C-alpha positions, 0 to 999 in steps of 0.5 A: 472360868477360863482365860485364853491369851490373845497376845501382846499388841505391844511390849508392855500390854497383854490381851486375852479373853475370860469366858465362863459357862452360864448357870442352868437358870440363866443370869441377868448379868455377871460381875468379874472380880480381880483379887476381890475387887469388882472390875467389870459387869457384863451381860455376856459370859465373856470379857475381853481384858487388857493387862499391863505386862508383868502383872498377876491377876486372880479373876473370879466371876459371879452371876446376878439374877433379875432380882439382884441376887448374886451367886457365890464366886467361881473358883478363881483363875490365875493370869500372868500377863507377859512382858516383852522387853524391847529389843 
């Protein structure tokens, strides 16, 4: 699991992309957690995120197979959304 920052569309928001490698056996979908709380479910091994400036996040992802069995979470990636004060 990795995070690629995408910039700050305004002084109070940061955007970026989470990405991970699919498991060898494939997955029907993925669940993305932030600090243990489910924040998204997606079929693609990427997720665009929009974050409030000045916040911290600990993202982890699990793979879910067609039968609904969920893998153990990935190692978390820590993200700090920057805050750009107005001039």
